[in-house]
PADRENKE-398591 format. One record per residue: x, y, z of N, C-alpha, C in turn; residue in one letter. Coordinates in steps of 0.02 Angstrom, whole numbers, plus 50000, padded with zeros to 5 digits. Each point is the difference from the previous one (the first is absolute). Example, Ala and Ser with C-alpha at 12.3 -4.5 7.8 and 13.67 -1.06 7.14 Angstrom:
residues 2
506604971650390499555005950000500455006050000a
499825005349964500425005950003499615005550037s
//
This chain:
residues 414
534855590954852499334997850001499984993150020x
499664998450053499844993650024499594995649954x
500284993849993499584995349947499774995050036x
499995000150071499684995450044499475003750053x
499624996650025499485002550049500294999050076x
499985005450034500224998750066499434998250045x
500154996050048499414997050044500235000550074x
500405005350012500195001350068499435001250042x
499934996550055499495001450046499294996349989x
499974996749933499434996449987499994992750019x
499404997650027500054992650012500044995849941x
500254994150003500154995749942499344996049991x
499804999349933499424995949990500234994849953x
500004993650023500304994849970499564998049946x
500384997549937499654997349940499704993350025x
499424997849968499754994050011500364994049978x
500004995150031500354994549975499714995849944x
500394998249955499664996849937499794992650015x
499394998349967499904992950005500384995449957x
500395003549951500354996649964500704998050017x
500175002050059500654999050027500294992850004x
500584998649968500234992950006500324999450071x
500054993850017500264998750071500605002750016x
500515001249949500655002750017500015007449986x
499475002749992500065008549994499935002850068x
500345005150017499875002750064499345003450012x
499754998350061499375003450023500035007250012x
499475003750006500015007150022500365000150074x
499854995150039500335000250065500694999349994x
500234994549951500815000549998500225005949971x
499785002649953500305006849979500035005750043x
499525000050050499875006050039500364999050070x
500374994750014500274998750060500485005350011x
499895002850066500455005150034499925007149965x
499615001249962499955006549954499525004750039x
500185006249994499535005750037499555002849942x
499755006150017499525002449954500295002049937x
499625001049943500215000749932500305007550002x
500704999649965500265006749996499975003849935x
499894995749945499885003349937499814994249952x
499835002249934499734995249952500325001749935x
500364995249971500215001049924499564996549956x
499805003749948499624996449955500434998849930x
499674995649957500344999049938500205005449970x
500585001449970500235006149972499615001649938x
499775006049991499565002249940500525004149951x
499835001449940500495002449950500355006150028x
499635004350033500285006550031500534998950052x
500034993950026500564998350048500554996449977x
500034999449932500554995949962500435004349962x
500664999550007500415003349952500014995949938x
499865003149941499964996949942500674998749963x
500565001950037500644998549966500164992550008x
500284997449951500154992950003500474997550055x
499824994950034500394998450057500334993149982x
500674999450023500314994049981500554998350053x
500144993950008500564998150049500625002949976x
500395003650043500675001949977500484999050055x
500644999149982500584999650052499874993050039x
499754995549961499894992750040500634996950016x
500044997450049500474994450026499854995950048x
500254994250008499904995150052500605001550051x
499735000650062500515002350053500134994450054x
499524995650012500134994950048499524994649995x
500214994150039499444995350000500184995950061x
499584995050024500014995550061499564994849999x
500154994650031499634994150011499924999450080x
499384998050028499984998250065500224993150016x
500444999450047500274993250019499474997050042x
499694994349977499394996950026500134996550066x
500634997050000500124995950065500375003650057x
500045006549997500375003750044499615001050069x
500344999450050499685001350070499695007250012x
500425003749968499795007750011499925002849924x
499645005549987499895002349939500635001449965x
500104996749942500695001249972499804999549913x
500315004449971500015000249931500694998049956x
499954998349948500604998749958500055004749951x
500525004350001500175005249953500584999249958x
499955000049934499385002049964499524993449991x
500204995350010499554993949982499964999349923x
499534995349984499974999249926499204996950001x
499715001249932499364997549985500134992049981x
499474995949999500024993249975500175000749919x
500374994249981500185000049923499454996449966x
499765002849947499524997949959500244994149966x
499774993850015500244993549965499374995649995x
499555001649953499434995649989500134993049972x
499634995550006500074993249959499785002049928x
500214995749956499825001549931499294996449987x
499874994950035499384996649983499475002250046x
499384999849981499395002350040500004994850057x
499575002950050500034996650067499295000850033x
499894996050054499425001150045500285002150063x
499535004850035500165002250066499434999350040x
500094999150067499404999950048499855007350015x
499455001850025499865006750023500475001850059x
500175006550000500325002850065499664997950066x
500384998250038499714997050070500435002550054x
500655003049991500405002050053499865007350025x
500125001250056499915008350015500435003349953x
499795006149976500495004449961499975007450029x
500555003549985499995006350026499575004949960x
499625004250036499685005849964500505006250004x
500315000950065500465005950008500574997250042x
500514997349962500534997250038500365004450047x
500125006349986500305005050033499705000850075x
499375000949995499575000550060500004994450044x
499994993449969499974994250026500644998250046x
500585002849979500584999350038500205005950035x
499705005749989500245006850037499335003850003x
499564998750047499325002250004499975007350015x
500435002850037499915007250023500315004249948x
500594998649965500225004949950500174996249937x
499604997149959500084996349949500415003349942x
500085006950004500295003749946500805000250019x
500164998150055500775000350020500434996549953x
499884993449985500434995649962500145003849934x
499515003049966500125004349940500515005350018x
499885004550046500495004950014500714998150024x
500014995050038500694997650024500374997249943x
499724996149954500324997049943500275005349951x
499625005349994500215004749956500585003550035x
500015001850058500595003350033500614994850010x
499884994249998500534994950008500374999449920x
499574999649954500314999949936500205005949960x
499605005750020500245007349973499985004150056x
500585000850044500015003650048499945007849987x
500165001249933500035007249983499245002849981x
499484995350000499385001649976499695004450054x
499715006249971499655004450038499304998550010x
499784996650051499344998850012499575006650014x
500405005650025499585006250014499735003249932x
500354997749941499855003749933499344995849968x
499734995850028499464995349974499315003850020x
499564999549956499315002350016499544995150018x
500044993649968499504994850013500434993750012x
499894995950056500264993650017499484995750007x
499944994449957499404995850001500144992849973x
499514995650010500054993449963499635000949937x
500174996049954499664999949938499294998250004x
499844995150056499364998450007499525006150019x
500255005850039499655005250011499845004149941x
500515001049949499915003149944499474996449953x
499954993650001499494996349959499325001250031x
499965000750062499345001050033499785007249976x
500435004150002499815007349987499785000749925x
500424996049956499825000349933499284997949988x
499854995550032499204996349989499595005650028x
500195003850055499575005250026499935005649948x
500515002849969499955006049957499644997449933x
500044993549978499664997549944499314997650013x
499805000150066499314997650010499864992649987x
500534996050020499844992949985500104996750059x
499835002450065500074996450061499345000150043x
499465000149964499465000750041499814994850053x
500304994349997499924994650044500654997950033x
500485004949987500764998050033500205005350052x
499724998950057500145004450049500685000650027x
500335005050019500665000550024500205005350047x
500514998650034500305005750048500745000449986x
500285006050005500685001749993500145004450065x
500414998550041500285003750051500545004649975x
500065006150027500555004749974500205004650060x
500605002149987500375004350047500495004649964x
500125005650027500505004149968500614999250040x
500594998249962500614999750036500465003649955x
500245005950041500385004749968499505003949951x
500154999749934499605003149954499714994349953x
500194993650020499694994949961499324997450027x
499504997949957499464997350018500104992849993x
499894996050061500214993250004499314996750002x
499834996149951499414996149995500154992550007x
499634997850059500164993050025499294995249979x
500194994749974499454995649978499654997650066x
499364999149987499544997650059499604993749967x
499994994550047499614994649970499634997950070x
499414996849987499654996650058500344994850034x
500404996649957500374993750024500684999849962x
500484997350028500695000249968500134993349970x
499634994450010500094994249974499354997149982x
499954997349935499364997449972499964992550012x
499464997350040499964994350017499604995749947x
500104993550000499654996349942499364997550025x
499585004950017499264998550019499554999149945x
500225002549934499565000049944500484998749941x
499684998749939500394999049942500365007349972x
500674999349997500415006349988500334999649926x
499904993449966500295000249933500674995850004x
500375001049950500624996049995500655004349995x
499945006850015500575004249991500624998450042x
499924998150066500544999650043500374992449981x
499534994949978500384994249981500315000749933x
499775003949961500345001449937500615002850005x
500115005150039500635003550020500514995850022x
499684995450054500504994650027500264995349950x
499674998449948500224994949949500435003049951x
499855005949981500385003349943500525005650015x
500005001650061500565004950021500434997750061x
500634998549996500404997450047500305005150041x
499925000150067500305004650048500794998949999x
500345005449997500784999850012500194998050071x
499605001550047500034997850072499364997250025x
500004993850014499374997250022499715003750061x
500415002750042499765002750059499795007949998x
500045002949932499835006449990499705000449927x
499444997049983499824999949934499655005749966x
499765004750041499645005949976500415005849998x
500055003749942500505005949995499575006449993x
500255005550030499645006549996500475004449968x
499825003349952500425005049963499815007350018x
500445004649996499895007050014500265004449944x
499615003749975500225004849947499845006950003x
500355004349976499845007250004499895003749927x
499565004449999499915003749932499635006650024x
499975004249946499645006149994499294999349965x
499445001950011499464999749971499565006150010x
499845003849946499505005850016500215005350051x
500655000050008500275005350050500134997850071x
499874993850010500094996650064500554994649996x
500464999550054500454994649998499834994450045x
500034994049965499794994250034500434995450021x
499874995750058500344994350010499364995350006x
500124993949957499444994950007500264993250000x
499734995950045500244993450019499494995249969x
500194994549978499584995249978500264992950005x
499604995049994500184993150003500224997549926x
500484996049994500264998249927499884992849996x
499584998049963499854992849989500574995649984x
500435002449950500534995649985500565004049959x
500454996749971500475003549954500204995349946x
500095002949943500204996049944500794999949993x
500304993650007500695000349991500244999049931x
500615002849989500364999349937500104992449993x
500024997449928500154993349994500714997950027x
500074993750021500614997850035500625001749948x
500535002450038500605001349968500424994949987x
500445000449946500424994149980500534998750051x
500124994250017500514998150045500474995249968x
500675000650007500494996049973500384997150055x
500044993550002500434996450045500634996949972x
500585002450033500694997549969500284997550063x
500184992750005500294997050056499605002050060x
500305002250052499695002450066499825007049997x
500105003649948499795007350004499415001549957x
499525003150032499395002149965500045007449983x
499875001549932499965007149983499285001949974x
499815005750008499285002449983500055005449954x
499704999749941499915005949959499385003150019x
500045007050022499345003650016500095006849977x
499445002349967500025006549970499885005950057x
499654998950055499825004150045499764997350062x
499885004950052499854997550070499404995550005x
499555001149954499334995450010500204992749981x
500474999449952500234992649978500364997450060x
500385003350036500294997150058499544998450058x
499545003550008499454999150047499554994149978x
499894999349932499664993949980500434994450018x
500604999449990500434994850011500004997250068x
499965005450054500024997450065499284998550030x
499565002849966499224998750027499894993350005x
499744997250053499884992550008500534996650031x
500605001650003500554996350031499824999250070x
500144994450029499804998150071500655001150041x
500005006050030500595001650037499835001350080x
500324995450038499895000250070500365006250029x
499695004850037500275005650021499585002150061x
500325003950046499725003050052499815007349995x
499445002450002499865007249990500335004050056x
500225005349992500245005650043499395004950008x
499674999350054499475004850018500165006150038x
499795005749972500145006250034499365004250013x
500015004650044499495003750017500075007049975x
499365002549967499975006749986500055004850059x
500375005550008500095004350049499315001950038x
500044998650064499385001950041499394997149977x
500004993649974499394997149967500034991950029x
499364998449998499964991850014500044996749937x
500035002649944500014997649938500734998249983x
500174993549984500594998249976500134997649923x
500584999049987500184999149925500474995649990x
500044996249939500554996649974500195002349932x
500595000949982500235000849938500044994549957x
499644999449949499974994549946499635001649945x
500124997549943499695000349938500225005849959x
499635000949937500265005049953499385004349981x
499995006549994499515003749979499804998249930x
499334997549994499754997749932500035005549952x
500294999049940499955004349942499255002049982x
499915006949989499345001849979499704995949939x
500484998049948499824996249942499774993050018x
500084997250060499914993650015499374998750044x
499645005550034499504999850040499364997949967x
499624995050034499434996149973499405000650048x
499405001249965499424999350034499584993949978x
499744996750044499654993049983499295000750018x
499574997149951499245000550011499794993149977x
499544997650035499614993849975499255001649988x
499694996749949499335001949983499684993149968x
499324999650026499634994549966499885002149928x
500034994449959499935001549928499335002349988x
499504999850042499305001549991499845007850012x
500595003050037499925006550023500455005449959x
499805005649985500525004649968500485002550049x
500505001949971500585003250036499995007449998x
500095003750057499985007049998500745003149983x
500085000949933500695001649981500095007650020x
499495004450002500195006350028500285000350072x
499654996650047500174999250067500794997650001x
500174994849959500624997350009500545005949970x
499755002249941500525005749973500115005050046x
499475002450036500105005850052500464997850052x
499864994450026500394997250048500734999549982x
500214997549940500664999149979500245007849991x
499735004549981500205006849975500215003750068x
499634998450056500135004150054500734998450034x
500244994049980500644997850025500474998149945x
499855001649935500274997349945500224993049996x
499644995650026500074993350000499984997749926x
500504996449976500164999049933499544994949963x
499924993650039499654994649970499314998250034x
499454998749955499444997050024499924993449977x
499824995350046499834993249979499244998550020x
499564997849955499374998450010499874992249984x
499934996950053499934992349996499304998050001x
499734996949949499284998250004499924992450012x
499444998550030499904993350020499214998349996x
499844993749999499344997750005499984994950063x
499685002950048499994995850062500664998150026x
500445004449987500734998350033500464996849955x
499784998149943500444997949946500205004949957x
500695001750007500325005249965500304998049933x
499845004349952500174998749930500725003949994x
500564996949986500705004249985500154999249940x
500395005349966500215005050046499525005550013x
500125003650050499575005250020500125006349957x
499505004049995500015006349968500555004450039x
500425003649964500565003550021500105007249961x
499935005150037500035006049958500475005150033x
500355004449969500425004950032499665006250009x
500185004850039499665006050015500015004449940x
500424999449953500005004849941499714996249940x
499634994450017499704997049945499435004049963x
499905000749938499545003549969499344998050010x
499874994150023499384996950029499705005350047x
500375002850038499755004850054499825006949975x
500135000849940499925007949979499255002650005x
499554995349994499295002250006499795002150070x
500424998350045499885002250073500395006550023x
500445002249952500375006050024499635006750016x
499505001149957499595006250013499604999150065x
499764994650010499624999450064500445000950059x
500574996949998500495000150056500285007350004x
500065003849946500225007050010499515004450030x
499424998849985499415003750039499984997650074x
500144994050017499974997750069500575002150032x
500555000649973500595003150040499935006650014x
499655004549954499865006850016499555000950055x
499574995050005499465001050055500364997950072x
500404995249986500354997050054500475005250037x
500345003949961500445005150024499615005250033x
499415002249965499545004850034499774997950065x
499794994450009499794997350067500584999050056x
500604998449973500494999250042500135006950032x
500075005149959500115006950021499525002350045x
499404997649995499435002250046500144996350072x
500104993449993500154996950053500565002450049x
500565002349964500535002850034499825006550036x
499615004149957499785006750029499644998950069x
499554995249994499544999250062500304997550062x
500534995649986500444996850052500445005650028x
500285003449957500485006150029499605004950034x
499395001349981499555004750044499834997250057x
500024993550010499804996550073500624999750039x
500635001249970500614999550044500474995150003x
500635000650008500414994650010499914995650068x
500074994049998499934995950055499224998650009x
499585001249954499244999450007499834995349943x
499994993550010499774996349943499324999849983x
499814998549939499285000449976499934993149959x
499354998949991499864994249959499555002149934x
500104997649946499635001549944499534993949988x
499345001350004499594994049998499545000949939x
499954994249963499515000049945499494994850008x
499415001549993499464995250010499445001949939x
500315000849943499564999649944499865007049953x
500255004850032499925007349966500585004750013x
500165001750064500475004950009500514997650048x
500615003749999500534998350049499835004950066x
499844996550051499855003250066500585000750038x
500215005650027500665000450030499825000850075x
500304995250036499864999950072500574998650050x
500105004050046500635000250040499924994150055x
500544997250024499984995250049500675001150049x
499844997650058500515000650047500424992950004x
500674999349989500364994550003500334999650066x
499964994450034500324999250069500675001550002x
500464998949950500665002349992500185003449948x
500425005850009500215004649947500484996349956x
500085002549933500484997749962500675000250032x
500404994250005500644999550034500455005549971x
500465002650049500475004849976500524997449951x
500094993549999500544996049957499705001349931x
499364999249989499735000349935500025008149973x
499755003750047500005007849985500775002149978x
500484997250036500655001949983500264998349932x
499684994749969500154998249936499945005149947x
499535004950024499785006049958500465005450000x
500574999650047500375005750003500495000549931x
500175005849988500355001149934500744996250004x
500184996049954500664996550003500555005150014x
500444998450039500645004050006500445000649938x
500225006049973500395000449944500674996950018x
500314995949953500664996850014500545005449992x
//
């Protein structure tokens, strides 16, 4: 039974623009750029479209990560790279408002045509045996968060677009934003300056880390990419110095990583190119342990913090730590609030998240169904302007490169 409405052959009637739109929200014209007539409509899932069985993340593992090399002449990623190290000052401090340009979508800013490529290439670089053809959904966490707000009915003024295409049997959801870099044209808060003050990049030329995880949820196999704000390092290991010989006591690889983090080592990167691609890579860094991943948020002390939003965000990629730093006009009181993903504090949000995940799975299955019916090599956009997800096809000047499609070939058995 179809759980969406088909609009083949019907002209599109655009939703009216809201007078409440903030200046950084995409306009109707932005969202509709390059799109054709409406193909179908997906509504918020009703009880009859939801499987009442409990859904939970299973078979979770981190499989890859990368950082963009900011000063490279050509698009280059560092694999696996590392997140900045959480190292806040003990005393409270004052910060100026954010004023520098900041990324909205770093992947598209560096690789506009195929922003999903670094995720796929880094996975195959780090886990060559990983079978991309076995995956149902490949997406950014940002897309999943938007869809969660849609199914919960909490995005009345938060318009969005998600571009999608079927590659093999996988539904690839690509993040879409009206702009890739946020300019300092209006007050943005203090978040970027706080991260700069409290999280030290392992490499100054590649400070932003992107992590990729895989898991099963509600009968679907996912690959999800996300931005990691920071990592919690283990306490410094004990070092003994005898004459000219230094010995280190370390219990695990994390301690050794902590020891060498921050050392200034002059080296020349060896840059290699991915096969049949313009994207290049440098091998450097360590895949951050799941137990060390950190999400950073800042909030005015006069405003409440949306703990459910943060908990859902962490849950979608099993990010372990949440830091909420509160301030009064940029004066941050330390230490900041810090909670783990399994903190009993979040128990009150678990029932709501369970309901949201059931609805999310239902919508993703409908999205995959309508894209599959539209055919391979035929991208569509999912448009939200206040009530439903409108499905609209579009023609892309260039097809998905063969080099990317080939990554979905089944790995050759050794």
